[in-house]
C-alpha positions in Angstrom: -34.2 -48.4 46.0 -34.5 -47.6 49.7 -37.4 -49.2 51.4 -39.0 -45.8 52.4 -40.8 -44.2 49.6 -42.0 -40.6 50.1 -44.4 -38.7 47.9 -42.8 -35.7 46.2 -44.0 -33.2 43.6 -44.6 -34.7 40.2 -41.6 -34.1 38.0 -42.1 -32.5 34.5 -42.6 -35.0 31.7 -39.3 -34.1 30.1 -37.3 -34.8 33.3 -34.1 -36.7 32.5 -33.9 -40.4 33.4 -30.8 -39.9 35.5 -32.7 -37.2 37.6 -35.6 -39.5 38.1 -33.4 -42.4 39.0 -31.6 -40.3 41.6 -34.9 -39.1 43.1 -36.3 -42.6 43.1 -33.2 -43.9 44.8 -33.7 -41.3 47.5 -37.2 -42.7 48.1 -39.2 -40.4 45.8 -42.3 -42.4 45.0 -43.5 -40.1 42.2 -40.2 -40.3 40.4 -40.3 -44.1 40.8 -43.8 -44.2 39.3 -42.7 -42.1 36.3 -39.8 -44.4 35.7 -42.1 -47.4 35.9 -44.6 -45.9 33.5 -41.8 -45.1 31.0 -40.6 -48.7 31.0 -43.6 -50.8 31.8 -44.7 -51.3 28.2 -41.4 -52.8 27.0 -41.2 -55.0 30.0 -44.8 -56.2 29.6 -44.5 -56.9 25.9 -41.3 -58.9 26.4 -42.9 -61.0 29.2 -46.1 -61.4 27.2 -44.3 -62.7 24.1 -42.7 -65.4 26.2 -45.6 -66.3 28.5 -48.4 -65.8 26.0 -50.8 -64.7 28.8 -51.6 -61.2 29.9 -52.2 -62.2 33.5 -48.9 -64.2 33.8 -47.0 -61.4 32.0 -48.3 -58.8 34.6 -47.2 -61.1 37.4 -43.8 -61.6 35.8 -43.2 -57.9 35.4 -44.0 -57.4 39.1 -42.1 -60.4 40.4 -39.2 -61.0 38.0 -36.5 -59.7 40.2 -36.1 -58.9 43.9 -36.3 -55.2 44.4 -32.6 -54.8 45.2 -31.6 -56.6 42.1 -34.1 -54.8 39.9 -32.9 -51.4 41.1 -29.3 -52.2 40.3 -30.2 -53.8 37.0 -32.3 -50.8 35.9 -29.7 -48.3 37.0 -26.9 -50.2 35.1 -28.5 -51.8 32.1 -31.3 -49.3 31.4 -29.9 -46.0 32.7 -26.2 -46.8 31.9 -24.8 -45.8 35.3 -21.5 -47.3 36.3 -21.1 -49.6 39.3 -19.4 -46.7 41.1 -22.2 -44.3 40.3 -24.8 -46.9 41.5 -22.8 -47.5 44.7 -22.9 -43.8 45.4 -26.6 -43.3 44.6 -27.7 -46.4 46.7 -25.0 -46.0 49.4 -23.8 -49.6 49.0 -20.4 -51.0 48.3 -19.3 -51.4 44.6 -18.8 -55.1 45.2 -22.5 -55.4 46.2 -23.6 -53.5 43.1 -21.6 -55.9 40.9 -23.0 -59.0 42.7 -26.6 -57.7 42.4 -26.1 -56.8 38.7 -24.7 -60.3 38.0 -27.5 -62.1 39.9 -30.1 -59.9 38.2 -28.8 -60.9 34.8 -28.8 -64.5 35.8 -32.3 -64.4 37.0 -33.5 -62.5 33.9 -31.7 -65.0 31.6 -33.3 -67.9 33.4 -36.7 -66.3 33.4 -36.6 -65.2 29.8 -35.3 -68.4 28.3 -37.4 -69.5 25.4 -38.3 -68.1 22.1 -38.9 -64.3 21.9 -40.8 -63.1 18.9 -38.7 -60.9 16.7 -41.0 -57.9 16.4 -42.7 -56.8 19.6 -43.2 -53.2 18.6 -46.9 -53.6 17.8 -47.7 -57.2 18.8 -49.6 -56.5 22.1 -51.6 -53.6 23.3 -50.6 -51.9 26.5 -53.5 -49.7 27.5 -53.6 -47.3 30.4 -55.5 -49.7 32.6 -52.9 -52.4 32.4 -50.1 -49.9 33.1 -52.1 -48.5 36.0 -52.6 -52.0 37.5 -48.9 -52.8 37.3 -47.8 -49.5 38.8 -50.4 -49.7 41.6 -49.4 -53.2 42.5 -45.7 -52.5 42.6 -46.2 -49.3 44.7 -48.5 -51.2 47.1 -45.7 -53.8 47.6 -43.2 -51.1 48.2 -45.4 -49.4 50.8 -46.2 -52.8 52.4 -42.4 -53.5 52.8 -42.0 -50.3 54.8 -44.1 -51.7 57.6 
């Protein structure tokens, strides 16, 4: 994601992931927020099952990967974009995309080592307040990095 986020019109709820990713990669803060809200629950539940602490899980979701690695990982692993597509969207060399994707997987693997519970689908609540806190914190960090 580029370091400069700009607020745009809220996309419709049924906006395709690929459209949101493209908009977020161009600095659209609203698209970035929609993507975060769509994926926060799964990320939080995974972190919570490993760390067994709501506070630590929130911190892990916010701090797990450097922003550049997280962006490439999300575009590749979650959205299914190819390294070439990611290179074009982020305007970086394909070799950089591959390096960031590899390092992101390594960091995630190291951070998620341990025993993950088999069924996370209903194990932990993820209410609106927790999602709002995580989204607000990540957006504040993005805004702070612009200055």
